[in-house]
C-alpha positions in Angstrom: 0.0 0.0 0.0 1.2 3.5 -0.8 2.3 5.8 2.1 -0.9 6.4 4.1 -0.3 10.1 4.8 0.4 10.8 1.1 -2.6 8.8 0.1 -5.0 10.5 2.6 -3.8 13.9 1.5 -4.5 13.2 -2.2 -7.8 11.5 -1.4 -8.9 14.4 0.8 -8.0 16.8 -2.0 -10.0 14.7 -4.4 -12.9 14.6 -1.9 -12.9 18.4 -1.5 -13.0 18.8 -5.3 -16.1 16.7 -5.8 -18.0 17.1 -2.5 -20.8 19.1 -4.2 -24.2 18.3 -5.7 -23.2 19.9 -9.0 -21.2 16.7 -9.8 -24.0 14.2 -8.9 -26.2 14.3 -12.0 -26.6 11.9 -13.6 -26.7 9.6 -10.6 -29.7 8.0 -8.9 -28.6 9.7 -5.7 -30.1 12.9 -7.1 -33.6 11.6 -6.6 -33.1 11.7 -2.8 -32.7 15.4 -2.9 -36.4 15.7 -3.6 -37.3 14.7 -0.1 -36.7 16.5 3.2 -38.0 13.8 5.5 -35.9 10.7 6.2 -39.1 8.6 6.1 -39.5 9.5 2.4 -35.8 9.6 1.7 -35.1 6.0 2.9 -37.8 4.6 0.6 -36.7 6.7 -2.3 -33.1 5.6 -1.6 -34.0 2.0 -1.5 -35.7 2.2 -4.9 -33.0 4.3 -6.5 -30.2 2.1 -5.2 -32.0 -1.2 -6.1 -32.4 0.0 -9.7 -28.7 1.2 -10.0 -27.7 -1.4 -12.6 -27.5 -1.0 -16.4 -26.9 2.1 -18.4 -27.2 5.4 -16.5 -29.9 6.8 -18.8 -32.0 3.7 -18.3 -31.4 3.8 -14.5 -32.6 7.4 -14.3 -35.7 6.7 -16.4 -36.6 3.6 -14.3 -36.2 5.3 -11.0 -38.4 8.2 -12.2 -41.0 5.6 -13.4 -40.9 4.0 -10.0 -41.1 7.2 -7.9 -43.4 9.2 -10.2 -46.6 7.4 -9.1 -45.7 8.0 -5.4 -46.0 11.8 -5.7 -44.4 14.0 -3.1 -44.2 11.4 -0.4 -43.1 7.8 -1.0 -43.9 7.1 2.6 -47.4 8.5 2.2 -47.9 6.4 -0.9 -46.9 3.1 0.8 -49.0 3.8 3.9 -52.0 5.1 1.9 -52.3 2.2 -0.6 -53.1 -1.5 0.0 -50.2 -3.7 -1.1 -52.6 -5.4 -3.5 -52.8 -2.2 -5.5 -49.1 -2.1 -6.1 -49.2 -4.7 -8.8 -51.7 -2.8 -10.9 -49.9 0.5 -10.4 -46.6 -0.9 -11.6 -47.9 -3.5 -14.0 -46.0 -2.0 -17.0 -42.8 -1.4 -15.1 -39.6 -3.0 -16.5 -35.9 -2.3 -15.7 -33.7 -4.8 -17.6 -34.7 -8.1 -15.9 -36.5 -6.4 -13.0 -40.3 -6.6 -13.5 -43.2 -4.7 -12.1 -43.9 -7.8 -10.0 -40.4 -7.5 -8.5 -40.9 -3.8 -7.7 -44.4 -4.4 -6.3 -43.1 -7.2 -4.1 -40.2 -5.0 -2.8 -42.6 -2.2 -2.0 -44.9 -4.6 -0.2 -41.9 -5.7 1.8 -41.0 -2.1 2.6 -44.5 -1.4 3.9 -44.5 -4.6 6.0 -41.2 -3.5 7.6 -42.3 0.0 8.2 -45.6 -1.2 9.8 -43.6 -3.5 12.1 -40.6 -1.4 13.0 -41.6 2.2 12.2 -38.8 2.7 9.6 -36.2 0.9 7.6 -33.6 2.3 9.9 -35.3 0.8 12.9 -35.4 -2.5 11.2 -31.7 -2.3 10.3 -30.9 -1.5 13.9 -32.8 -4.5 15.1 -30.2 -6.7 13.4 -27.2 -4.5 14.2 -24.9 -4.4 17.2 -22.3 -1.9 18.1 -19.9 -4.9 18.6 -20.4 -5.9 14.9 -17.3 -5.5 12.7 -19.4 -3.7 10.1 -23.0 -3.2 9.0 -23.4 -6.6 7.3 -25.5 -8.2 10.1 -27.9 -5.3 10.1 -28.1 -5.3 6.3 -28.7 -9.0 6.2 -31.5 -8.6 8.8 -33.1 -5.8 6.8 -33.0 -7.8 3.6 -34.6 -10.8 5.3 -37.4 -8.8 6.7 -38.2 -7.0 3.4 -38.2 -10.4 1.8 -40.7 -11.7 4.3 -38.2 -13.7 6.3 -36.3 -15.2 3.5 -32.6 -15.2 4.3 -31.6 -14.1 0.8 -34.6 -12.0 0.0 -36.5 -14.8 -1.7 -36.7 -14.8 -5.5 -36.9 -11.0 -5.9 -34.1 -9.8 -8.1 -34.2 -6.4 -6.4 -33.1 -7.9 -3.1 -29.4 -9.1 -2.8 -28.2 -12.2 -1.1 -25.7 -11.2 1.7 -25.8 -14.8 3.1 -24.6 -16.1 -0.3 -21.6 -13.7 -0.5 -23.1 -10.9 -2.6 -21.1 -7.6 -2.3 -24.5 -5.9 -1.9 -23.2 -2.9 -3.8 -26.6 -1.4 -4.3 -27.7 -1.6 -0.7 -24.3 -0.4 0.5 -25.0 2.7 -1.7 -28.3 3.2 0.1 -26.5 3.0 3.5 -23.8 5.5 2.3 -26.5 7.9 1.2 -28.5 7.6 4.4 -25.8 7.4 7.0 -23.3 9.9 5.7 -24.1 13.6 5.5 -21.9 16.0 3.5 -22.2 18.0 0.3 -23.3 14.9 -1.7 -24.8 12.4 0.7 -28.0 13.8 2.3 -28.1 11.5 5.4 -31.1 10.9 7.5 -30.1 7.8 9.6 -28.6 9.1 12.8 -28.0 5.9 14.8 -25.5 4.1 12.4 -21.9 5.1 12.6 -20.1 5.9 9.3 -17.1 3.9 10.6 -19.1 0.7 10.1 -20.1 1.3 6.5 -18.9 -1.0 3.6 -17.6 0.2 0.2 -20.3 -0.1 -2.5 -18.0 -2.3 -4.6 -18.2 -1.9 -8.4 -15.8 -2.6 -11.2 -14.1 0.8 -11.0 -13.6 0.8 -7.2 -12.4 -2.9 -7.3 -9.7 -2.0 -9.9 -8.7 1.2 -8.1 -8.4 -0.6 -4.8 -6.3 -3.3 -6.4 -3.9 -0.6 -7.7 -3.7 0.8 -4.2 -2.8 -2.7 -2.8 -6.0 -3.0 -0.8 -7.0 -6.4 -2.3 -5.6 -9.0 -4.7 -8.9 -10.8 -5.1 -10.6 -11.0 -8.5 -14.1 -11.8 -7.3 -16.3 -8.8 -6.6 -18.0 -10.4 -3.6 -18.6 -9.4 0.0 -15.1 -10.7 1.1 -13.5 -8.3 -1.4 -15.7 -5.5 -0.3 -14.6 -6.0 3.2 -10.9 -6.1 2.2 -11.3 -2.9 0.2 -13.1 -1.2 3.1 -10.4 -2.3 5.5 -7.8 -0.6 3.3 -9.7 2.6 3.3 -10.3 2.3 7.1 -6.6 2.4 7.6 -6.6 5.7 5.8 -9.7 7.1 7.5 -10.9 4.9 10.4 -13.9 7.1 11.2 -15.3 7.3 7.6 -13.8 4.6 5.3 -16.5 5.2 2.6 -15.8 9.0 2.5 -14.0 8.8 -0.8 -16.4 6.5 -2.7 -18.2 9.2 -4.6 -15.1 11.2 -5.6 -13.2 8.1 -6.7 -16.1 7.0 -8.9 -16.1 10.5 -10.5 -12.7 9.7 -11.8 -14.1 7.0 -14.1 -17.0 9.1 -15.3 -15.6 12.6 -15.9 -13.2 13.3 -18.8 -11.0 15.9 -17.1 -7.4 15.6 -15.8 -8.1 14.7 -12.2 -7.7 11.0 -12.8 -4.3 11.3 -14.5 -3.0 13.8 -11.9 -4.0 11.5 -9.0 -2.4 8.4 -10.7 0.8 10.3 -11.3 1.0 11.6 -7.7 0.4 8.1 -6.3 2.8 6.5 -8.7 0.2 4.3 -10.2 0.7 3.2 -13.8 -2.8 1.8 -14.5 -6.0 3.7 -15.0 -9.2 2.7 -13.2 -11.9 1.8 -15.7 -15.6 1.4 -15.2 -18.0 -0.8 -16.9 -20.0 2.4 -17.6 -17.0 3.9 -19.4 -16.4 0.8 -21.5 -20.0 0.8 -22.5 -19.9 4.4 -23.4 -22.2 5.4 -20.5 -21.9 8.4 -18.3 -22.8 7.1 -14.9 -22.0 4.5 -12.2 -24.2 1.7 -13.5 -23.0 -1.7 -12.4 
């Protein structure tokens, strides 16, 4: 691993450069800015993160199609409609292999959890302990409850499988958005420490972490996500996910920040994203 002081200085400089909402669009995170109340934001965040796969234009259109019928309050929509009505409302929904049935089932699970625990955060905390290494136990519990008790979220493709080794990139995005609060992440969950968050591991972050020496693993699974997070935790113990957004901007934007950072760190390779290789503009895998 590169010198920690040098690396933190460069990463902090990069963070300060991109810690602004002006760099968010197009990113599904932008949808969370519509909602002032955490009760609405956590539902919108779940939907936006769950659909964060595929091309960025398709992601943005699908999140809009899912949130549009909910109006100004996703929470009010869930609480004000019978779960049986969800299937009809989202009958024509399709995002790649995710169907309206998948979306309706996930929304029904969210409503069930909120009815039982009061919020998604409260449900997460039911499965989380301060003694846990990271947020994975709480995340696994939340997924199981949304899935109606199924350990791996049942057969719903919008629910990941933590117990089967999934890196849970999309739900780790949700937690980053809801736990952290800065110029980009809006926050809303106050009982979960940022120090326990896991990196939302995508292709770009995986490659970048490999260049930094944080992992040698090729599989993009939960073990690799934990290794990468451990590397960033040595740089910033209180907030290991702090640099996630700014690092992913390197693979999206076409300016010189990426090359300058690589040169300063003495890294010969260039991080690449699946989005860039597909000619897309956003973080889509």
